[in-house]
DSSP file (Angstrom, degrees, kcal/mol; ACC not computed):
  #  RESIDUE AA STRUCTURE BP1 BP2  ACC     N-H-->O    O-->H-N    N-H-->O    O-->H-N    TCO  KAPPA ALPHA  PHI   PSI    X-CA   Y-CA   Z-CA
    1    1 A X              0   0    0      0, 0.0     3,-0.1     0, 0.0    45,-0.1   0.000 360.0 360.0 360.0 146.3   85.8   96.4   98.7
    2    2 A X        -     0   0    0      1,-0.2    45,-0.2     0, 0.0     2,-0.1  -0.019 360.0 -58.4 -76.0-178.1   87.7   93.2   99.6
    3    3 A X        -     0   0    0     43,-0.1     2,-0.6     1,-0.1    -1,-0.2  -0.355  46.3-142.3 -63.1 137.5   88.2   91.5  102.9
    4    4 A X        -     0   0    0     -3,-0.1     2,-0.2    42,-0.1    44,-0.1  -0.923  19.2-135.4-102.0 122.1   89.7   93.6  105.7
    5    5 A X        -     0   0    0     -2,-0.6     2,-0.1    42,-0.1     5,-0.1  -0.495  14.2-132.7 -78.4 143.2   92.0   91.5  107.8
    6    6 A X    >   -     0   0    0     -2,-0.2     3,-1.3     1,-0.1     4,-0.4  -0.401  33.1 -93.8 -88.9 175.1   91.8   91.8  111.5
    7    7 A X  T 3  S+     0   0    0      1,-0.3     3,-0.4     2,-0.2     4,-0.2   0.748 120.5  58.9 -61.9 -24.6   94.9   92.2  113.8
    8    8 A X  T 3  S+     0   0    0      1,-0.2    -1,-0.3     2,-0.1    11,-0.1   0.730 120.0  22.5 -81.5 -20.6   95.1   88.4  114.4
    9    9 A X  S <  S+     0   0    0     -3,-1.3    -1,-0.2     1,-0.1    -2,-0.2   0.088  84.4 115.7-131.9  27.1   95.6   87.4  110.8
   10   10 A X  S    S+     0   0    0     -4,-0.4    40,-1.0    -3,-0.4     2,-0.5   0.873  83.2  27.7 -68.3 -37.1   96.9   90.5  109.0
   11   11 A X  S >  S-     0   0    0     -4,-0.2     3,-1.7     3,-0.1    -1,-0.2  -0.985  71.0-145.4-131.5 124.0  100.3   89.1  108.1
   12   12 A X  T 3  S+     0   0    0     -2,-0.5    -1,-0.1     1,-0.3    -2,-0.1   0.828  98.0  46.6 -59.5 -36.1  100.8   85.4  107.5
   13   13 A X  T 3  S+     0   0    0      2,-0.1     2,-0.7     0, 0.0    -1,-0.3   0.326  84.6 102.1 -95.3  11.1  104.4   85.3  108.9
   14   14 A X  S <  S-     0   0    0     -3,-1.7    -3,-0.1     4,-0.0   121,-0.0  -0.842  70.5-139.9 -88.9 117.7  103.7   87.3  112.1
   15   15 A X     >  -     0   0    0     -2,-0.7     4,-2.4     1,-0.1     5,-0.2  -0.157  25.7 -95.0 -75.2 174.3  103.4   84.7  114.8
   16   16 A X  H  > S+     0   0    0      1,-0.2     4,-2.5     2,-0.2     5,-0.2   0.851 122.4  53.4 -58.8 -38.6  100.9   84.8  117.6
   17   17 A X  H  > S+     0   0    0      2,-0.2     4,-2.6     1,-0.2    -1,-0.2   0.935 110.8  45.6 -65.3 -45.5  103.2   86.5  120.1
   18   18 A X  H  > S+     0   0    0      2,-0.2     4,-2.7     1,-0.2    -2,-0.2   0.892 112.9  50.9 -65.2 -38.7  104.0   89.4  117.7
   19   19 A X  H  X S+     0   0    0     -4,-2.4     4,-2.5     2,-0.2    -1,-0.2   0.904 110.7  49.5 -64.6 -39.9  100.3   89.7  116.8
   20   20 A X  H  X S+     0   0    0     -4,-2.5     4,-2.6    -5,-0.2    -2,-0.2   0.924 111.8  48.3 -63.6 -43.9   99.5   89.9  120.5
   21   21 A X  H  X S+     0   0    0     -4,-2.6     4,-2.5     2,-0.2    -2,-0.2   0.908 112.0  49.3 -62.1 -41.9  102.2   92.5  121.1
   22   22 A X  H  X S+     0   0    0     -4,-2.7     4,-2.6     2,-0.2    -2,-0.2   0.912 111.1  49.7 -64.0 -42.1  100.9   94.6  118.1
   23   23 A X  H  X S+     0   0    0     -4,-2.5     4,-2.6     1,-0.2    -2,-0.2   0.927 111.9  47.9 -61.9 -45.1   97.4   94.3  119.4
   24   24 A X  H  X S+     0   0    0     -4,-2.6     4,-2.2     2,-0.2    -2,-0.2   0.893 111.8  50.6 -63.4 -39.7   98.5   95.5  122.9
   25   25 A X  H  X S+     0   0    0     -4,-2.5     4,-1.2     2,-0.2    -2,-0.2   0.941 111.1  47.6 -63.1 -47.1  100.5   98.4  121.4
   26   26 A X  H ><>S+     0   0    0     -4,-2.6     5,-2.8     1,-0.2     3,-0.6   0.918 112.9  48.4 -60.4 -43.9   97.5   99.5  119.3
   27   27 A X  H ><5S+     0   0    0     -4,-2.6     3,-1.5     1,-0.2    -1,-0.2   0.861 106.6  57.8 -65.6 -34.3   95.2   99.3  122.3
   28   28 A X  H 3<5S+     0   0    0     -4,-2.2    -1,-0.2     1,-0.3    -2,-0.2   0.742 104.5  52.2 -65.9 -23.9   97.9  101.3  124.3
   29   29 A X  T <<5S-     0   0    0     -4,-1.2    -1,-0.3    -3,-0.6    -2,-0.2   0.237 129.9 -96.2 -94.9  12.1   97.6  104.1  121.8
   30   30 A X  T < 5S+     0   0    0     -3,-1.5     2,-0.7     1,-0.2    -3,-0.2   0.592  86.5 126.9  88.3  10.1   93.8  104.2  122.2
   31   31 A X      < -     0   0    0     -5,-2.8    -1,-0.2    -6,-0.2    -2,-0.2  -0.885  45.7-155.8-104.7 109.7   93.0  102.0  119.2
   32   32 A X     >  -     0   0    0     -2,-0.7     4,-2.2     1,-0.1     3,-0.5  -0.471  33.9-107.9 -71.4 156.6   90.8   99.1  120.0
   33   33 A X  H  > S+     0   0    0      1,-0.3     4,-2.4     2,-0.2     5,-0.2   0.884 123.4  51.8 -56.2 -39.0   91.2   96.2  117.5
   34   34 A X  H  > S+     0   0    0      1,-0.2     4,-2.4     2,-0.2    -1,-0.3   0.863 107.5  53.5 -66.6 -32.8   87.8   97.0  116.0
   35   35 A X  H  > S+     0   0    0     -3,-0.5     4,-2.7     2,-0.2    -2,-0.2   0.903 107.8  50.7 -64.1 -40.7   88.9  100.7  115.7
   36   36 A X  H  X S+     0   0    0     -4,-2.2     4,-2.5     2,-0.2    -2,-0.2   0.944 111.9  46.1 -61.9 -48.6   92.0   99.4  113.8
   37   37 A X  H  X S+     0   0    0     -4,-2.4     4,-2.6     1,-0.2    -1,-0.2   0.903 112.6  51.6 -60.0 -41.0   89.8   97.3  111.4
   38   38 A X  H  X S+     0   0    0     -4,-2.4     4,-2.3     2,-0.2    -1,-0.2   0.892 108.6  51.2 -64.3 -39.0   87.5  100.3  111.0
   39   39 A X  H  X S+     0   0    0     -4,-2.7     4,-0.8     2,-0.2    -2,-0.2   0.945 111.1  46.9 -62.6 -47.4   90.4  102.6  110.1
   40   40 A X  H >< S+     0   0    0     -4,-2.5     3,-1.0     1,-0.2     5,-0.5   0.924 114.0  48.5 -60.4 -43.7   91.7  100.1  107.5
   41   41 A X  H >< S+     0   0    0     -4,-2.6     3,-1.5     1,-0.2    -1,-0.2   0.862 104.4  61.0 -63.5 -34.9   88.1   99.8  106.1
   42   42 A X  H 3< S+     0   0    0     -4,-2.3    -1,-0.2     1,-0.3    -2,-0.2   0.681  86.3  74.6 -68.6 -16.3   87.8  103.6  106.1
   43   43 A X  T << S-     0   0    0     -3,-1.0    -1,-0.3    -4,-0.8    -2,-0.2   0.761  95.6-140.3 -67.1 -22.7   90.7  103.9  103.6
   44   44 A X    <   +     0   0    0     -3,-1.5     2,-0.3    -4,-0.4    -2,-0.1   0.784  59.1 117.5  71.1  26.8   88.3  102.6  101.0
   45   45 A X  S    S-     0   0    0     -5,-0.5     2,-1.2    -4,-0.1    -1,-0.3  -0.874  74.8-107.0-123.4 158.3   90.9  100.4   99.3
   46   46 A X        -     0   0    0     -2,-0.3    18,-1.2   -45,-0.1     2,-0.5  -0.730  40.7-164.4 -85.6 100.6   91.1   96.7   98.7
   47   47 A X  E     +A   63   0A   0     -2,-1.2    16,-0.2    16,-0.2   -42,-0.1  -0.727  21.0 174.5 -88.0 128.7   93.8   95.7  101.2
   48   48 A X  E    S+     0   0A   0     14,-2.8     2,-0.3    -2,-0.5    15,-0.2   0.571  74.2  19.9-106.0 -13.5   95.3   92.3  100.7
   49   49 A X  E     -A   62   0A   0     13,-1.3    13,-3.0   -38,-0.1     2,-0.4  -0.961  58.8-176.0-154.1 137.8   98.0   92.7  103.4
   50   50 A X  E     -A   61   0A   0    -40,-1.0     2,-0.6    -2,-0.3    11,-0.2  -0.993  12.7-155.0-133.8 125.5   98.3   94.9  106.4
   51   51 A X  E     -A   60   0A   0      9,-3.0     9,-1.7    -2,-0.4    40,-0.3  -0.896  20.0-136.2-103.2 117.2  101.5   94.9  108.5
   52   52 A X        -     0   0    0     -2,-0.6     2,-0.1     7,-0.2     7,-0.1  -0.331  23.7-106.9 -70.8 153.0  100.7   96.1  112.1
   53   53 A X        -     0   0    0    -31,-0.1     2,-0.4     3,-0.1    39,-0.2  -0.437  21.3-152.4 -77.5 153.3  103.2   98.5  113.7
   54   54 A X  B    S-d   92   0B   0     37,-2.3    39,-2.5     4,-0.2    40,-0.4  -0.997  83.5 -12.6-122.8 124.5  105.5   97.5  116.5
   55   55 A X  S    S+     0   0    0     -2,-0.4     2,-0.3    37,-0.2    -1,-0.1   0.871 130.3  74.0  51.4  40.0  106.5  100.3  118.9
   56   56 A X  S    S-     0   0    0     37,-0.2    -1,-0.2    35,-0.1    -3,-0.1  -0.924  78.4-131.0-161.3 173.5  105.0  102.7  116.4
   57   57 A X  S    S+     0   0    0     -2,-0.3    16,-3.0    -3,-0.1     2,-0.5   0.025  74.3 104.0-124.3  25.4  101.6  103.8  115.1
   58   58 A X  E     - B   0  72A   0     14,-0.2    33,-0.5    -4,-0.1     2,-0.3  -0.932  50.5-166.2-113.1 124.0  102.3  103.4  111.4
   59   59 A X  E     - B   0  71A   0     12,-2.5    12,-2.5    -2,-0.5     2,-0.4  -0.807  15.5-133.7-107.2 151.0  101.0  100.5  109.5
   60   60 A X  E     -AB  51  70A   0     -9,-1.7    -9,-3.0    -2,-0.3     2,-0.4  -0.877  23.2-165.0-102.9 135.2  102.0   99.3  106.0
   61   61 A X  E     -AB  50  69A   0      8,-2.8     8,-1.8    -2,-0.4     2,-0.5  -0.965   9.6-159.5-126.8 133.6   99.2   98.4  103.6
   62   62 A X  E     -AB  49  68A   0    -13,-3.0   -14,-2.8    -2,-0.4   -13,-1.3  -0.962  14.9-147.1-114.0 127.0   99.3   96.5  100.3
   63   63 A X  E >   -A   47   0A   0      4,-2.6     3,-1.9    -2,-0.5   -16,-0.2  -0.279  34.1 -96.9 -81.1 172.5   96.5   97.0   97.8
   64   64 A X  T 3  S+     0   0    0    -18,-1.2   -17,-0.1     1,-0.3    -1,-0.1   0.764 124.4  62.3 -61.6 -26.6   95.2   94.3   95.4
   65   65 A X  T 3  S-     0   0    0    -19,-0.2    -1,-0.3     2,-0.1     3,-0.1   0.313 119.5-111.6 -83.8  11.1   97.5   95.8   92.7
   66   66 A X  S <  S+     0   0    0     -3,-1.9     2,-0.3     1,-0.3    -2,-0.1   0.609  72.2 139.9  72.4  16.0  100.5   94.8   94.9
   67   67 A X        -     0   0    0     15,-0.1    -4,-2.6    20,-0.0     2,-0.3  -0.732  40.9-143.5 -90.9 140.1  101.4   98.5   95.6
   68   68 A X  E     +B   62   0A   0     17,-0.8    15,-1.3    -2,-0.3    16,-0.5  -0.725  23.0 166.2-104.2 151.6  102.5   99.4   99.2
   69   69 A X  E     -B   61   0A   0     -8,-1.8    -8,-2.8    -2,-0.3     2,-0.4  -0.943  25.7-130.4-149.7 168.4  101.9  102.5  101.3
   70   70 A X  E     -BC  60  80A   0     10,-1.7     9,-2.7    -2,-0.3    10,-1.3  -0.988  20.1-171.3-128.0 138.5  102.2  103.5  104.9
   71   71 A X  E     -B   59   0A   0    -12,-2.5   -12,-2.5    -2,-0.4     2,-0.4  -0.986  24.8-129.5-130.3 136.0   99.6  105.3  107.1
   72   72 A X  E >   -B   58   0A   0      5,-0.5     3,-2.5    -2,-0.4   -14,-0.2  -0.708  50.6 -98.2 -74.0 131.5   99.7  106.8  110.5
   73   73 A X  T 3  S+     0   0    0    -16,-3.0    -1,-0.1    -2,-0.4     3,-0.1  -0.301 110.5  20.3 -57.1 130.8   96.7  105.2  112.3
   74   74 A X  T 3  S+     0   0    0      1,-0.1     2,-0.5   -38,-0.1    -1,-0.3   0.324 105.6  95.4  92.4  -6.4   93.8  107.6  112.3
   75   75 A X    <   -     0   0    0     -3,-2.5    -3,-0.2     1,-0.1    -1,-0.1  -0.969  54.7-163.9-121.7 119.6   95.1  109.6  109.3
   76   76 A X        +     0   0    0     -2,-0.5     2,-0.6    -5,-0.1    -1,-0.1   0.522  68.0  92.4 -80.9  -5.3   93.9  108.7  105.8
   77   77 A X  S    S-     0   0    0     -5,-0.1    -5,-0.5     1,-0.0    -2,-0.1  -0.802  83.6-121.4 -88.7 122.6   96.7  110.6  104.1
   78   78 A X        -     0   0    0     -2,-0.6    -7,-0.2     1,-0.1     3,-0.2  -0.320  11.6-153.5 -67.6 143.8   99.6  108.2  103.4
   79   79 A X  S    S+     0   0    0     -9,-2.7     2,-0.5     1,-0.3    -8,-0.2   0.849  97.3  28.8 -74.6 -39.9  103.0  108.9  104.9
   80   80 A X  B    S-C   70   0A   0    -10,-1.3   -10,-1.7    -3,-0.0    -1,-0.3  -0.993  95.9-126.5-122.2 123.1  104.4  106.9  102.0
   81   81 A X    >   -     0   0    0     -2,-0.5     3,-1.6   -12,-0.2     4,-0.4  -0.282  34.7 -88.4 -68.9 152.0  102.4  106.9   98.8
   82   82 A X  T 3  S+     0   0    0      1,-0.2   -13,-0.2     2,-0.1    -1,-0.1  -0.347 111.1  20.9 -56.6 134.5  101.4  103.7   97.1
   83   83 A X  T 3  S+     0   0    0    -15,-1.3    -1,-0.2     2,-0.4   -14,-0.1   0.300  85.6 109.5  92.3  -9.1  104.0  102.5   94.6
   84   84 A X  S <  S+     0   0    0     -3,-1.6     2,-0.4   -16,-0.5    -2,-0.1   0.912  88.7  26.3 -66.2 -39.6  107.1  104.3   96.0
   85   85 A X        -     0   0    0     -4,-0.4   -17,-0.8   -17,-0.4    -2,-0.4  -0.928  68.9-144.2-121.7 147.0  108.5  101.0   97.3
   86   86 A X  S    S+     0   0    0     13,-2.1     2,-0.3    -2,-0.4    14,-0.2   0.565  88.7  19.3 -89.9  -5.6  107.9   97.5   95.9
   87   87 A X  E     - E   0  99B   0     12,-1.1    12,-1.9   -19,-0.1     2,-0.4  -0.939  59.0-171.3-157.4 143.1  108.0   96.0   99.4
   88   88 A X  E     - E   0  98B   0     -2,-0.3    10,-0.2    10,-0.2     3,-0.1  -0.999   9.8-160.3-132.2 129.3  107.7   97.3  103.0
   89   89 A X  E     -     0   0B   0      8,-2.5     9,-0.1    -2,-0.4     2,-0.1   0.607  52.4 -91.8 -87.8 -12.4  108.5   95.0  105.9
   90   90 A X  E     -     0   0B   0      7,-0.4     7,-0.6   -31,-0.1     2,-0.4  -0.104  41.0 -77.2 113.3 147.4  106.6   97.0  108.6
   91   91 A X  E     + E   0  96B   0    -33,-0.5   -37,-2.3   -40,-0.3     2,-0.4  -0.638  44.1 173.9 -82.2 130.7  107.4   99.8  111.1
   92   92 A X  E >  S-dE  54  95B   0      3,-2.7     3,-1.0    -2,-0.4   -37,-0.2  -0.953  73.2 -13.7-136.8 114.7  109.3   98.8  114.2
   93   93 A X  T 3  S-     0   0    0    -39,-2.5   -37,-0.2    -2,-0.4   -38,-0.1   0.788 129.5 -51.4  65.8  27.7  110.5  101.5  116.6
   94   94 A X  T 3  S+     0   0    0    -40,-0.4    22,-0.4     1,-0.3     2,-0.3   0.476 120.1  93.8  90.9   1.4  109.8  104.3  114.1
   95   95 A X  E <   -E   92   0B   0     -3,-1.0    -3,-2.7    20,-0.2     2,-0.4  -0.930  51.3-163.4-128.8 153.1  111.7  102.7  111.2
   96   96 A X  E     -EF  91 114B   0     18,-2.1    18,-2.5    -2,-0.3     2,-0.4  -0.999  18.7-132.1-138.1 132.7  110.8  100.5  108.3
   97   97 A X  E     - F   0 113B   0     -7,-0.6    -8,-2.5    -2,-0.4    -7,-0.4  -0.705  35.8-179.5 -79.7 131.2  112.8   98.4  105.9
   98   98 A X  E     -EF  88 112B   0     14,-2.7    14,-2.2    -2,-0.4     2,-0.4  -0.855  17.9-148.8-130.6 164.6  111.9   99.0  102.3
   99   99 A X  E     -EF  87 111B   0    -12,-1.9   -13,-2.1    -2,-0.3   -12,-1.1  -0.999   3.7-152.6-136.0 137.3  112.9   97.8   98.9
  100  100 A X        -     0   0    0     10,-1.7     2,-0.1     9,-0.5   -15,-0.1  -0.843  33.8-103.9-104.4 149.6  112.9   99.5   95.5
  101  101 A X        -     0   0    0     -2,-0.4     2,-0.2     4,-0.1     6,-0.1  -0.429  27.8-151.5 -73.8 140.6  112.5   97.5   92.4
  102  102 A X    >   -     0   0    0      4,-0.3     3,-2.4    -2,-0.1    -1,-0.1  -0.408  46.0 -81.5 -93.7-176.2  115.5   96.7   90.2
  103  103 A X  T 3  S+     0   0    0      1,-0.3    -2,-0.1    -2,-0.2    -1,-0.0   0.769 134.7  48.4 -61.4 -24.7  115.1   96.1   86.5
  104  104 A X  T 3  S-     0   0    0      2,-0.1    -1,-0.3     0, 0.0     3,-0.1   0.349 112.5-119.7 -94.7   6.0  114.0   92.5   87.1
  105  105 A X    <   -     0   0    0     -3,-2.4     2,-0.5     1,-0.2    -2,-0.1   0.830  43.1-178.5  58.5  35.5  111.5   93.6   89.8
  106  106 A X    >   -     0   0    0      1,-0.2     3,-1.1    -6,-0.1    -4,-0.3  -0.548  20.2-146.2 -67.4 120.1  113.3   91.5   92.4
  107  107 A X  T 3  S+     0   0    0     -2,-0.5    -1,-0.2     1,-0.3   -21,-0.1   0.862  89.6  37.7 -59.7 -42.6  111.2   92.0   95.5
  108  108 A X  T 3  S+     0   0    0     -9,-0.1    -1,-0.3     3,-0.0     3,-0.2   0.284  93.5 105.2-101.5  12.5  113.9   92.0   98.1
  109  109 A X  S <  S+     0   0    0     -3,-1.1    -9,-0.5     1,-0.2    20,-0.1  -0.453  70.5  25.5 -86.4 162.1  116.7   93.8   96.3
  110  110 A X  S    S-     0   0    0     18,-0.3   -10,-1.7   -11,-0.2    -1,-0.2   0.930  79.7-167.4  56.5  59.5  117.9   97.3   96.9
  111  111 A X  E     +F   99   0B   0     -3,-0.2    14,-0.6    16,-0.2    16,-0.5  -0.482  14.8 165.8 -83.2 147.8  116.9   97.7  100.5
  112  112 A X  E     -F   98   0B   0    -14,-2.2   -14,-2.7    12,-0.2     2,-0.4  -0.853  30.2-117.1-143.5 179.8  116.8  101.0  102.4
  113  113 A X  E     -FG  97 122B   0      9,-2.4     8,-2.0    -2,-0.3     9,-2.0  -0.992  22.4-165.7-129.0 132.6  115.4  102.3  105.7
  114  114 A X  E     -FG  96 120B   0    -18,-2.5   -18,-2.1    -2,-0.4     6,-0.2  -0.829  13.1-133.8-114.4 156.2  112.7  105.0  106.1
  115  115 A X    >   -     0   0    0      4,-2.2     3,-1.9    -2,-0.3   -20,-0.2  -0.268  42.5 -80.6 -96.7-172.6  111.7  106.9  109.2
  116  116 A X  T 3  S+     0   0    0    -22,-0.4   -21,-0.1     1,-0.3   -22,-0.1   0.577 130.1  52.0 -70.6  -8.9  108.2  107.7  110.6
  117  117 A X  T 3  S-     0   0    0    -23,-0.2    -1,-0.3     2,-0.1     3,-0.1   0.387 120.6-106.2-101.7   0.8  107.9  110.6  108.2
  118  118 A X  S <  S+     0   0    0     -3,-1.9     2,-0.2     1,-0.3    -2,-0.1   0.520  71.8 145.5  87.5   5.6  108.8  108.5  105.2
  119  119 A X        -     0   0    0      1,-0.1    -4,-2.2   -39,-0.0     2,-0.9  -0.561  55.8-118.0 -77.1 139.4  112.3  110.0  104.8
  120  120 A X  E     +G  114   0B   0     -2,-0.2    -6,-0.3    -6,-0.2     3,-0.3  -0.687  36.4 171.9 -78.0 108.6  115.0  107.7  103.6
  121  121 A X  E    S+     0   0B   0     -8,-2.0     2,-0.4    -2,-0.9    -7,-0.2   0.740  82.3  29.0 -89.4 -26.3  117.5  107.6  106.4
  122  122 A X  E    S-G  113   0B   0     -9,-2.0    -9,-2.4    -3,-0.1    -1,-0.3  -0.935  94.8-138.9-128.7 108.6  119.5  104.8  104.7
  123  123 A X    >   -     0   0    0     -2,-0.4     3,-1.9    -3,-0.3     4,-0.3  -0.346  25.2 -98.7 -69.7 143.2  119.0  105.1  101.0
  124  124 A X  T 3  S+     0   0    0      1,-0.2   -12,-0.2     2,-0.1   -13,-0.1  -0.292 111.7  32.4 -54.6 148.0  118.5  102.0   98.9
  125  125 A X  T 3  S+     0   0    0    -14,-0.6    -1,-0.2     2,-0.4   -13,-0.1   0.290  87.5 105.4  82.1  -6.3  121.8  100.9   97.2
  126  126 A X  S <  S+     0   0    0     -3,-1.9     2,-0.3   -15,-0.3    -2,-0.1   0.914  89.6  25.6 -65.9 -41.2  123.8  102.1  100.2
  127  127 A X  S    S-     0   0    0    -16,-0.5    -2,-0.4    -4,-0.3    18,-0.2  -0.866  77.1-128.7-120.1 154.4  124.3   98.5  101.3
  128  128 A X  S    S-     0   0    0     16,-2.2     2,-0.3    -2,-0.3   -18,-0.3   0.777  94.5  -2.4 -72.5 -24.4  124.3   95.3   99.3
  129  129 A X  E     -H  144   0C   0     15,-1.1    15,-2.6   -19,-0.1     2,-0.4  -0.968  57.0-160.3-160.6 150.0  121.8   93.9  101.8
  130  130 A X  E     -H  143   0C   0     -2,-0.3    13,-0.2    13,-0.2     3,-0.1  -0.991  28.1-125.8-132.1 125.7  120.0   94.8  105.0
  131  131 A X        -     0   0    0     11,-2.8     2,-0.1    -2,-0.4    11,-0.1  -0.368  33.3 -97.0 -69.2 148.7  118.5   92.1  107.2
  132  132 A X        +     0   0    0      1,-0.1    10,-0.1     9,-0.1    -1,-0.1  -0.417  41.1 175.7 -61.0 135.4  114.9   92.3  108.2
  133  133 A X    >>  +     0   0    0     -2,-0.1     3,-2.0    -3,-0.1     4,-0.5   0.452  33.9 124.3-121.9  -5.9  114.5   93.8  111.7
  134  134 A X  T 34 S-     0   0    0      1,-0.3   -43,-0.1     2,-0.1   -42,-0.1  -0.398  92.8  -5.6 -59.2 119.3  110.7   94.0  112.0
  135  135 A X  T 34 S+     0   0    0     -2,-0.2    -1,-0.3   -81,-0.1    -2,-0.0   0.539 104.1 109.9  75.7   7.0  109.8   92.2  115.2
  136  136 A X  T <4  -     0   0    0     -3,-2.0    -2,-0.1     2,-0.1    -1,-0.1   0.690  66.1-147.9 -90.0 -18.9  113.4   90.9  115.8
  137  137 A X     <  +     0   0    0     -4,-0.5     2,-0.3     1,-0.2    -3,-0.1   0.912  39.0 156.8  52.6  50.8  114.1   93.1  118.9
  138  138 A X        -     0   0    0     -5,-0.3    -1,-0.2     1,-0.1    -2,-0.1  -0.769  50.6-133.2-103.3 151.3  117.8   93.5  118.2
  139  139 A X  S    S+     0   0    0     -2,-0.3    15,-1.9    14,-0.1     2,-0.3   0.673  91.5  33.8 -75.1 -15.4  120.0   96.3  119.4
  140  140 A X  E    S- I   0 153C   0     13,-0.2     2,-0.5    14,-0.1    13,-0.2  -0.965  74.4-128.5-139.2 156.7  121.4   96.7  115.9
  141  141 A X  E     - I   0 152C   0     11,-3.1    11,-3.0    -2,-0.3     2,-0.5  -0.907  30.4-133.8-101.7 127.6  120.3   96.4  112.3
  142  142 A X  E     + I   0 151C   0     -2,-0.5   -11,-2.8     9,-0.2     2,-0.3  -0.708  31.6 169.6 -89.4 127.0  122.7   94.2  110.3
  143  143 A X  E     -HI 130 150C   0      7,-2.8     7,-3.3    -2,-0.5     2,-0.4  -0.908  17.5-146.0-131.7 160.3  123.7   95.5  106.9
  144  144 A X  E     -HI 129 149C   0    -15,-2.6   -16,-2.2    -2,-0.3   -15,-1.1  -0.959  10.0-171.9-129.7 145.2  126.3   94.3  104.4
  145  145 A X        -     0   0    0      3,-2.5     3,-0.2    -2,-0.4   -18,-0.1  -0.596  54.2 -84.4-112.6-175.2  128.6   96.0  101.9
  146  146 A X  S    S+     0   0    0     -2,-0.2     3,-0.0     1,-0.2   -19,-0.0   0.833 126.6  17.2 -59.6 -31.7  130.7   94.1   99.3
  147  147 A X  S    S+     0   0    0      1,-0.1    19,-2.8    18,-0.0     2,-0.3   0.299 120.5  48.7-128.0  10.0  133.5   93.5  101.9
  148  148 A X  E     - J   0 165C   0     17,-0.3    -3,-2.5    -3,-0.2     2,-0.5  -0.981  60.6-129.7-151.0 161.1  132.0   94.1  105.3
  149  149 A X  E     -IJ 144 164C   0     15,-2.9    15,-2.9    -2,-0.3     2,-0.4  -0.951  32.0-162.4-108.0 131.3  129.3   93.5  107.9
  150  150 A X  E     -IJ 143 163C   0     -7,-3.3    -7,-2.8    -2,-0.5     2,-0.6  -0.941  12.1-150.0-121.3 135.4  127.9   96.7  109.4
  151  151 A X  E     -IJ 142 162C   0     11,-3.0    10,-3.1    -2,-0.4    11,-1.3  -0.923  15.6-163.2-103.6 119.2  125.9   97.1  112.6
  152  152 A X  E     -IJ 141 160C   0    -11,-3.0   -11,-3.1    -2,-0.6     8,-0.2  -0.819  30.8-103.5-100.9 140.9  123.5  100.1  112.5
  153  153 A X  E >   -IJ 140 156C   0      6,-2.7     3,-0.8     3,-0.5     6,-0.3  -0.441  23.2-145.0 -62.7 124.9  122.0  101.4  115.7
  154  154 A X  T 3  S+     0   0    0    -15,-1.9     3,-0.3     1,-0.2    -1,-0.2   0.712 100.8  52.1 -69.0 -18.0  118.4  100.2  115.8
  155  155 A X  T 3  S+     0   0    0    -16,-0.3    -1,-0.2     1,-0.3     2,-0.2   0.672 130.8  13.2 -87.5 -18.5  117.4  103.6  117.5
  156  156 A X  E X   -J  153   0C   0     -3,-0.8     3,-2.6     3,-0.2    -3,-0.5  -0.628  67.2-166.9-155.9  89.5  119.1  105.6  114.8
  157  157 A X  E 3  S+     0   0C   0      1,-0.3    -3,-0.1    -3,-0.3    -2,-0.0   0.536  83.5  72.6 -63.0  -5.0  120.0  103.6  111.6
  158  158 A X  E 3  S+     0   0C   0     -6,-0.1     2,-0.5    -5,-0.1    -1,-0.3   0.621  85.0  82.8 -79.6 -10.9  122.2  106.5  110.4
  159  159 A X  E <  S-     0   0C   0     -3,-2.6    -6,-2.7    -6,-0.3     2,-0.6  -0.835  71.5-148.8 -99.9 123.1  124.7  105.6  113.1
  160  160 A X  E     +J  152   0C   0     -2,-0.5    -8,-0.2    -8,-0.2     3,-0.1  -0.800  15.8 179.8 -86.4 120.5  127.2  102.8  112.5
  161  161 A X  E     -     0   0C   0    -10,-3.1     2,-0.3    -2,-0.6    -9,-0.2   0.663  67.0  -1.4 -98.9 -18.4  128.0  101.1  115.8
  162  162 A X  E     -J  151   0C   0    -11,-1.3   -11,-3.0     2,-0.0     2,-0.3  -0.968  56.5-165.2-163.0 158.2  130.4   98.5  114.5
  163  163 A X  E     -J  150   0C   0     -2,-0.3     2,-0.4   -13,-0.2   -13,-0.2  -0.981   4.5-169.4-148.1 131.7  131.9   97.3  111.2
  164  164 A X  E     -J  149   0C   0    -15,-2.9   -15,-2.9    -2,-0.3     2,-0.4  -0.988  22.1-131.0-126.8 127.0  133.8   94.1  110.5
  165  165 A X  E >>  -J  148   0C   0     -2,-0.4     3,-1.4   -17,-0.2     4,-1.0  -0.608  34.1-114.4 -73.7 129.8  135.7   93.4  107.3
  166  166 A X  T 34 S+     0   0    0    -19,-2.8    -1,-0.1    -2,-0.4   -20,-0.0  -0.451  95.7  14.1 -68.9 132.3  134.6   90.0  105.9
  167  167 A X  T 34 S+     0   0    0     -2,-0.2    -1,-0.2     1,-0.1   -19,-0.1   0.333 116.5  70.5  88.6  -7.5  137.4   87.5  105.9
  168  168 A X  T <4 S-     0   0    0     -3,-1.4    -2,-0.2     0, 0.0    -1,-0.1   0.594  91.1-131.1-114.0 -17.2  139.8   89.4  108.2
  169  169 A X     <        0   0    0     -4,-1.0    -3,-0.1     1,-0.0    -5,-0.0   0.529 360.0 360.0  76.8   5.5  138.0   89.2  111.5
  170  170 A X              0   0    0     -5,-0.5    -7,-0.2     0, 0.0    -4,-0.1   0.412 360.0 360.0-109.3 360.0  138.3   92.9  112.1
């Protein structure tokens, strides 16, 4: 089995503050950092990237074959099976931004949002783009259509809290 990353270096673009918050969250749910590493190791897969949860207990795991899955800490049965999405940004507040592959396998195209059970609450292709919200601590999730900017409630992304038509200021 490959190297298992610890909470401090699991994701290259998670800065020290976010890693500290993730560690504190995990410890607050009864997972010591060594327990978290032990859980990842217990999956018996070669993990090359693990995205820690923020305000959640679900981590996203990428195997050596570049396939992603999501696991509730302490449960070896995935919430989201490997390969369903070609990229997962990490769970924050019970939601995760995901991407499905287009014909050119563009990693960041066709974004959607899934909940803590793996259900698509915002289906891919609903919006032309959805900004990353993992670790951003924003009250809304920013999404785009062909002609508008949409603010989705970060506590329930199925709710549109504002919409502005591009180029009209409304």
